[in-house]
Residue, then its C-alpha position, 0 to 999 in steps of 0.5 A: m686383412g691388414v692392420l686392425v684399428k680400434a675405437s670405443a665409446r663407453n657408457l653410452r646412455t642407451s640399451a645394448q639392444k637399441l645400440n645394436l640396431v644402429a651398429a648392425m647397419i654399418r657392419k662390413m660397410k665402407v667407412s665413407d658410406a657408413l658415415v653417410q648412413l649414420a648422418f641421416c639415421p633418425k635414431r638418437v644413438a646414431i650420433d654417438v656411433r658416428k663419433c666413435l667411427q670418426s675416432a676409429v678413422a682418426n686413429a687409423e690415419n694418425n697412428m697407423g698411417l692408413d689411407i682413409d679412402s680404403l677403410v672398411v668397418n671390420s666389426a662393430t661390437v656392442g656390450k652391456s655396461f652398468v644399469m642405474k636403478r631408480v624408483r618410481t612411486r605408484a598408487r596405494g603406497r607401492s613403488a616400481r623400479i625403473n632400469k636405466p641401462f648403459s652400453n659400450l660400443y667397440i668399432t674396428v676398421s681395417e684397410k681393404e685390399e684392392n683386387 
C-alpha cells in the first residue's frame, strides 16, 4: 500500500443507507472500472459518488503525482450528517414528522503495486 489520497463529499441529500449501497459497489475496485460502474448505475446518488471519486483521482494526479491508470479505490466510507425535520399536516388536526437525512462520503484511493 502506497500513498493514500482522500476526497470527501459532505452533506449529500440522501440517507446513509442508500449511499452505502452505491459505495459498497465500488470498494476495492480499480478506479477505471468504478467510474464505468457509477456511470451506468441507475441510482440518483451515483452521480455524487462519481464526482467524489473523480475528485480523489484528480487529487492523486495533481497533488501526489500518482499514475491514474494504477489507482484502486482503497475505501469508501459513509457517515451520517444532520437531519432536517419537517412537519406534514394530517387529518383531524394531527401532524406527522418527515425526516430528511443528509450523509457524508469519504473516498480513499491508492496506487496498486504491480506484481
